[in-house]
Structures are given as structure tokens and as C-alpha cells.
TORKOL-4160 file (C-alpha; in steps of 0.2 Angstrom, whole numbers, padded with zeros to 4 digits, m for minus):
232
<pt num="1" X="0286" Y="0065" Z="m0005"/>
<pt num="2" X="0303" Y="0068" Z="m0018"/>
<pt num="3" X="0301" Y="0086" Z="m0021"/>
<pt num="4" X="0306" Y="0087" Z="m0041"/>
<pt num="5" X="0293" Y="0101" Z="m0044"/>
<pt num="6" X="0297" Y="0112" Z="m0059"/>
<pt num="7" X="0306" Y="0128" Z="m0056"/>
<pt num="8" X="0310" Y="0122" Z="m0037"/>
<pt num="9" X="0329" Y="0125" Z="m0035"/>
<pt num="10" X="0339" Y="0110" Z="m0030"/>
<pt num="11" X="0343" Y="0120" Z="m0015"/>
<pt num="12" X="0326" Y="0119" Z="m0009"/>
<pt num="13" X="0323" Y="0099" Z="m0010"/>
<pt num="14" X="0327" Y="0087" Z="0003"/>
<pt num="15" X="0345" Y="0085" Z="0006"/>
<pt num="16" X="0345" Y="0066" Z="m0001"/>
<pt num="17" X="0336" Y="0072" Z="m0016"/>
<pt num="18" X="0350" Y="0084" Z="m0022"/>
<pt num="19" X="0361" Y="0076" Z="m0035"/>
<pt num="20" X="0378" Y="0078" Z="m0025"/>
<pt num="21" X="0372" Y="0074" Z="m0008"/>
<pt num="22" X="0362" Y="0059" Z="m0014"/>
<pt num="23" X="0378" Y="0052" Z="m0021"/>
<pt num="24" X="0387" Y="0056" Z="m0004"/>
<pt num="25" X="0374" Y="0049" Z="0006"/>
<pt num="26" X="0369" Y="0034" Z="m0006"/>
<pt num="27" X="0382" Y="0029" Z="m0018"/>
<pt num="28" X="0383" Y="0033" Z="m0036"/>
<pt num="29" X="0372" Y="0019" Z="m0042"/>
<pt num="30" X="0358" Y="0026" Z="m0033"/>
<pt num="31" X="0357" Y="0042" Z="m0046"/>
<pt num="32" X="0346" Y="0042" Z="m0062"/>
<pt num="33" X="0357" Y="0047" Z="m0078"/>
<pt num="34" X="0350" Y="0065" Z="m0078"/>
<pt num="35" X="0356" Y="0067" Z="m0058"/>
<pt num="36" X="0374" Y="0062" Z="m0065"/>
<pt num="37" X="0372" Y="0074" Z="m0080"/>
<pt num="38" X="0365" Y="0088" Z="m0067"/>
<pt num="39" X="0380" Y="0087" Z="m0057"/>
<pt num="40" X="0392" Y="0088" Z="m0073"/>
<pt num="41" X="0384" Y="0103" Z="m0078"/>
<pt num="42" X="0381" Y="0111" Z="m0061"/>
<pt num="43" X="0366" Y="0123" Z="m0062"/>
<pt num="44" X="0351" Y="0122" Z="m0073"/>
<pt num="45" X="0343" Y="0138" Z="m0081"/>
<pt num="46" X="0329" Y="0151" Z="m0076"/>
<pt num="47" X="0316" Y="0141" Z="m0082"/>
<pt num="48" X="0322" Y="0123" Z="m0076"/>
<pt num="49" X="0332" Y="0114" Z="m0063"/>
<pt num="50" X="0349" Y="0105" Z="m0066"/>
<pt num="51" X="0339" Y="0089" Z="m0065"/>
<pt num="52" X="0325" Y="0095" Z="m0075"/>
<pt num="53" X="0337" Y="0102" Z="m0089"/>
<pt num="54" X="0345" Y="0086" Z="m0089"/>
<pt num="55" X="0330" Y="0076" Z="m0092"/>
<pt num="56" X="0326" Y="0087" Z="m0105"/>
<pt num="57" X="0342" Y="0083" Z="m0114"/>
<pt num="58" X="0341" Y="0065" Z="m0112"/>
<pt num="59" X="0323" Y="0066" Z="m0119"/>
<pt num="60" X="0330" Y="0075" Z="m0134"/>
<pt num="61" X="0343" Y="0060" Z="m0137"/>
<pt num="62" X="0328" Y="0046" Z="m0132"/>
<pt num="63" X="0336" Y="0043" Z="m0116"/>
<pt num="64" X="0350" Y="0034" Z="m0125"/>
<pt num="65" X="0368" Y="0037" Z="m0118"/>
<pt num="66" X="0375" Y="0030" Z="m0134"/>
<pt num="67" X="0366" Y="0043" Z="m0145"/>
<pt num="68" X="0371" Y="0058" Z="m0133"/>
<pt num="69" X="0389" Y="0052" Z="m0133"/>
<pt num="70" X="0388" Y="0056" Z="m0152"/>
<pt num="71" X="0383" Y="0075" Z="m0151"/>
<pt num="72" X="0396" Y="0088" Z="m0153"/>
<pt num="73" X="0399" Y="0104" Z="m0141"/>
<pt num="74" X="0391" Y="0115" Z="m0154"/>
<pt num="75" X="0376" Y="0103" Z="m0155"/>
<pt num="76" X="0373" Y="0102" Z="m0136"/>
<pt num="77" X="0375" Y="0121" Z="m0136"/>
<pt num="78" X="0359" Y="0122" Z="m0145"/>
<pt num="79" X="0348" Y="0117" Z="m0131"/>
<pt num="80" X="0341" Y="0131" Z="m0121"/>
<pt num="81" X="0351" Y="0132" Z="m0105"/>
<pt num="82" X="0366" Y="0123" Z="m0111"/>
<pt num="83" X="0382" Y="0135" Z="m0114"/>
<pt num="84" X="0399" Y="0131" Z="m0119"/>
<pt num="85" X="0406" Y="0126" Z="m0102"/>
<pt num="86" X="0391" Y="0113" Z="m0098"/>
<pt num="87" X="0392" Y="0106" Z="m0116"/>
<pt num="88" X="0411" Y="0103" Z="m0114"/>
<pt num="89" X="0407" Y="0095" Z="m0098"/>
<pt num="90" X="0395" Y="0083" Z="m0105"/>
<pt num="91" X="0406" Y="0079" Z="m0120"/>
<pt num="92" X="0420" Y="0076" Z="m0110"/>
<pt num="93" X="0412" Y="0064" Z="m0096"/>
<pt num="94" X="0405" Y="0053" Z="m0109"/>
<pt num="95" X="0422" Y="0052" Z="m0118"/>
<pt num="96" X="0431" Y="0046" Z="m0101"/>
<pt num="97" X="0418" Y="0033" Z="m0101"/>
<pt num="98" X="0421" Y="0027" Z="m0118"/>
<pt num="99" X="0439" Y="0028" Z="m0116"/>
<pt num="100" X="0438" Y="0018" Z="m0099"/>
<pt num="101" X="0431" Y="0004" Z="m0111"/>
<pt num="102" X="0448" Y="0003" Z="m0120"/>
<pt num="103" X="0458" Y="m0003" Z="m0107"/>
<pt num="104" X="0456" Y="m0021" Z="m0100"/>
<pt num="105" X="0456" Y="m0024" Z="m0082"/>
<pt num="106" X="0471" Y="m0037" Z="m0086"/>
<pt num="107" X="0486" Y="m0031" Z="m0095"/>
<pt num="108" X="0486" Y="m0045" Z="m0107"/>
<pt num="109" X="0469" Y="m0055" Z="m0105"/>
<pt num="110" X="0467" Y="m0073" Z="m0114"/>
<pt num="111" X="0454" Y="m0074" Z="m0127"/>
<pt num="112" X="0445" Y="m0089" Z="m0127"/>
<pt num="113" X="0429" Y="m0084" Z="m0138"/>
<pt num="114" X="0424" Y="m0072" Z="m0151"/>
<pt num="115" X="0414" Y="m0063" Z="m0137"/>
<pt num="116" X="0431" Y="m0060" Z="m0127"/>
<pt num="117" X="0437" Y="m0052" Z="m0143"/>
<pt num="118" X="0422" Y="m0041" Z="m0145"/>
<pt num="119" X="0422" Y="m0037" Z="m0129"/>
<pt num="120" X="0440" Y="m0030" Z="m0130"/>
<pt num="121" X="0439" Y="m0021" Z="m0147"/>
<pt num="122" X="0422" Y="m0013" Z="m0145"/>
<pt num="123" X="0427" Y="0002" Z="m0137"/>
<pt num="124" X="0439" Y="0006" Z="m0150"/>
<pt num="125" X="0425" Y="0007" Z="m0164"/>
<pt num="126" X="0412" Y="0014" Z="m0152"/>
<pt num="127" X="0405" Y="0030" Z="m0159"/>
<pt num="128" X="0412" Y="0029" Z="m0175"/>
<pt num="129" X="0402" Y="0036" Z="m0191"/>
<pt num="130" X="0414" Y="0029" Z="m0203"/>
<pt num="131" X="0422" Y="0011" Z="m0206"/>
<pt num="132" X="0438" Y="0008" Z="m0198"/>
<pt num="133" X="0449" Y="m0008" Z="m0199"/>
<pt num="134" X="0460" Y="m0017" Z="m0185"/>
<pt num="135" X="0468" Y="m0031" Z="m0179"/>
<pt num="136" X="0471" Y="m0039" Z="m0161"/>
<pt num="137" X="0489" Y="m0047" Z="m0159"/>
<pt num="138" X="0490" Y="m0063" Z="m0151"/>
<pt num="139" X="0504" Y="m0074" Z="m0143"/>
<pt num="140" X="0504" Y="m0092" Z="m0144"/>
<pt num="141" X="0494" Y="m0092" Z="m0129"/>
<pt num="142" X="0481" Y="m0082" Z="m0137"/>
<pt num="143" X="0484" Y="m0068" Z="m0125"/>
<pt num="144" X="0482" Y="m0050" Z="m0132"/>
<pt num="145" X="0498" Y="m0042" Z="m0136"/>
<pt num="146" X="0490" Y="m0026" Z="m0143"/>
<pt num="147" X="0478" Y="m0020" Z="m0156"/>
<pt num="148" X="0484" Y="m0011" Z="m0171"/>
<pt num="149" X="0475" Y="0001" Z="m0183"/>
<pt num="150" X="0475" Y="m0005" Z="m0201"/>
<pt num="151" X="0465" Y="0010" Z="m0211"/>
<pt num="152" X="0451" Y="0021" Z="m0209"/>
<pt num="153" X="0439" Y="0023" Z="m0223"/>
<pt num="154" X="0420" Y="0031" Z="m0225"/>
<pt num="155" X="0402" Y="0026" Z="m0222"/>
<pt num="156" X="0403" Y="0011" Z="m0235"/>
<pt num="157" X="0421" Y="0003" Z="m0232"/>
<pt num="158" X="0438" Y="0003" Z="m0230"/>
<pt num="159" X="0454" Y="m0004" Z="m0238"/>
<pt num="160" X="0464" Y="m0018" Z="m0228"/>
<pt num="161" X="0480" Y="m0021" Z="m0235"/>
<pt num="162" X="0487" Y="m0036" Z="m0233"/>
<pt num="163" X="0505" Y="m0031" Z="m0233"/>
<pt num="164" X="0500" Y="m0018" Z="m0220"/>
<pt num="165" X="0492" Y="m0031" Z="m0208"/>
<pt num="166" X="0506" Y="m0044" Z="m0210"/>
<pt num="167" X="0520" Y="m0031" Z="m0207"/>
<pt num="168" X="0513" Y="m0026" Z="m0190"/>
<pt num="169" X="0509" Y="m0044" Z="m0186"/>
<pt num="170" X="0527" Y="m0047" Z="m0190"/>
<pt num="171" X="0535" Y="m0032" Z="m0180"/>
<pt num="172" X="0526" Y="m0037" Z="m0165"/>
<pt num="173" X="0530" Y="m0054" Z="m0166"/>
<pt num="174" X="0513" Y="m0061" Z="m0166"/>
<pt num="175" X="0507" Y="m0077" Z="m0167"/>
<pt num="176" X="0490" Y="m0075" Z="m0172"/>
<pt num="177" X="0479" Y="m0061" Z="m0177"/>
<pt num="178" X="0459" Y="m0056" Z="m0176"/>
<pt num="179" X="0454" Y="m0046" Z="m0190"/>
<pt num="180" X="0441" Y="m0032" Z="m0185"/>
<pt num="181" X="0430" Y="m0019" Z="m0193"/>
<pt num="182" X="0415" Y="m0009" Z="m0191"/>
<pt num="183" X="0398" Y="m0006" Z="m0201"/>
<pt num="184" X="0391" Y="0010" Z="m0196"/>
<pt num="185" X="0376" Y="0005" Z="m0205"/>
<pt num="186" X="0372" Y="m0007" Z="m0191"/>
<pt num="187" X="0372" Y="m0022" Z="m0205"/>
<pt num="188" X="0380" Y="m0038" Z="m0196"/>
<pt num="189" X="0383" Y="m0048" Z="m0213"/>
<pt num="190" X="0396" Y="m0049" Z="m0221"/>
<pt num="191" X="0399" Y="m0042" Z="m0239"/>
<pt num="192" X="0407" Y="m0054" Z="m0254"/>
<pt num="193" X="0421" Y="m0043" Z="m0252"/>
<pt num="194" X="0423" Y="m0046" Z="m0232"/>
<pt num="195" X="0421" Y="m0065" Z="m0236"/>
<pt num="196" X="0435" Y="m0064" Z="m0250"/>
<pt num="197" X="0447" Y="m0053" Z="m0241"/>
<pt num="198" X="0446" Y="m0065" Z="m0225"/>
<pt num="199" X="0450" Y="m0081" Z="m0235"/>
<pt num="200" X="0465" Y="m0072" Z="m0244"/>
<pt num="201" X="0472" Y="m0066" Z="m0226"/>
<pt num="202" X="0470" Y="m0083" Z="m0219"/>
<pt num="203" X="0480" Y="m0093" Z="m0234"/>
<pt num="204" X="0492" Y="m0079" Z="m0232"/>
<pt num="205" X="0494" Y="m0082" Z="m0214"/>
<pt num="206" X="0498" Y="m0100" Z="m0216"/>
<pt num="207" X="0514" Y="m0097" Z="m0226"/>
<pt num="208" X="0520" Y="m0085" Z="m0213"/>
<pt num="209" X="0515" Y="m0094" Z="m0197"/>
<pt num="210" X="0503" Y="m0082" Z="m0192"/>
<pt num="211" X="0486" Y="m0088" Z="m0189"/>
<pt num="212" X="0470" Y="m0078" Z="m0193"/>
<pt num="213" X="0459" Y="m0083" Z="m0179"/>
<pt num="214" X="0442" Y="m0074" Z="m0183"/>
<pt num="215" X="0436" Y="m0059" Z="m0192"/>
<pt num="216" X="0424" Y="m0049" Z="m0182"/>
<pt num="217" X="0412" Y="m0037" Z="m0190"/>
<pt num="218" X="0407" Y="m0023" Z="m0175"/>
<pt num="219" X="0391" Y="m0014" Z="m0174"/>
<pt num="220" X="0382" Y="m0005" Z="m0159"/>
<pt num="221" X="0369" Y="m0018" Z="m0159"/>
<pt num="222" X="0381" Y="m0033" Z="m0159"/>
<pt num="223" X="0394" Y="m0043" Z="m0169"/>
<pt num="224" X="0397" Y="m0056" Z="m0182"/>
<pt num="225" X="0411" Y="m0068" Z="m0180"/>
<pt num="226" X="0417" Y="m0078" Z="m0195"/>
<pt num="227" X="0423" Y="m0090" Z="m0184"/>
<pt num="228" X="0406" Y="m0095" Z="m0175"/>
<pt num="229" X="0398" Y="m0096" Z="m0191"/>
<pt num="230" X="0411" Y="m0106" Z="m0200"/>
<pt num="231" X="0418" Y="m0093" Z="m0211"/>
<pt num="232" X="0435" Y="m0095" Z="m0207"/>
């Protein structure tokens, strides 16, 4: 019988129930989110084991790791039993996971559809509470040359200057670009300003021989592609 009984120290559990030992014996995929966090924080409190404390933290964030990833060190330190060191460990681990998504497995993968582009750029917008505008730079074979930050705004919008966009594309000798910005509100529909800007940039690109292939609106719950919807 699994021994996750309240106040029972981890050292008293069966060996394969202890998070570190369980990871060694069964592999990382065998551990629950709470058990992985328990390894990060190392110990519990006077009232809860490390796993119980981790379950309590997850419960506070509705068992949603994306919501937990938004928490600051100071916010986590408000949880009874979580001091500065434990809070820093949790924040650092989740930030490392986010950064891992920024690096594609290929150095310059080829984009064949909007989903490929979203997969590449999503991590650069993850957990942002304000709008940002970025572009993906592509060569003639639609292979990624990199991404460039264009602007940062507030909750309701950001300014995308066409001169800055095409200067970055020209400086990098890009043959095509994909426009990207996020909607922290979660609204996937483009505004009239988004539609007008996209048309303006596509026309400008045609004079410079730089193809504007798509414009993606990124949210935590999905994305909107101008190309898929016939708007570009």
C-alpha cells in the first residue's frame, strides 16, 4: 500500500515511493508533478511532507503548471513552509523548462505550415502579461534564420513600426517574414488595427522582395493564423 499518510516523513515511506528513489528506479516520467516539485524543494514543513506541501502548492494554482510558472518568488514565499530558497528553486526550474522550448531541435527548421511557426515562437510569448511584437525571419526555402523582437507594449497593445520590421529583415538578408504578436487577454480574434497593419506590411514587403507569409496571434490557449483564414 502506498504510504502517503499525513505527517509521515519521506524517509519512512517505502523506498520506491520516495521521489528521488522513485526517479532512479522508475524514471522521471513515473513521477507526478507534486513529486517532481518535492525533489526541488527538498523538504517539507513541520506539518506536511515535501510531497504534501507540493500538492498543496499545486492545489493553490488549480494544478496548472502554466499558472504556477507565473508566480514570483515573493508570491510563493507566502505559502506556509516555503522559504526563499524553496521558492527560488521552483521559479528557476519552471523558467528553465520555458527556455528549453525556445530552442528548436534543428538549428534552422523548415516551416511548412502555421502550426510549425506557432510551435517555434510560442515559448517566446509564454507567461507574458503584456503584448509583444516579434518577427520570424526565413530564407527562400522557408527555413528559420532566427527571430527578432520588434516592440513591447501594455496589456492592450503594442506598436509595430514597419521601418523597424523591414530594417531587421534586410539586415539579416531574409527572404520572408512571419509577423507574430500575443494577446494576453486570450482573445484569438484580430482587431481592425491588426488587419490593417498586416495588409500594410504585406504591400510594403512586395516592393522590397520580402514576402510576408503570415501573421500569428498567440495566446496561452491557441493561435490565430491570418494565412489559414485567408486574410493575407
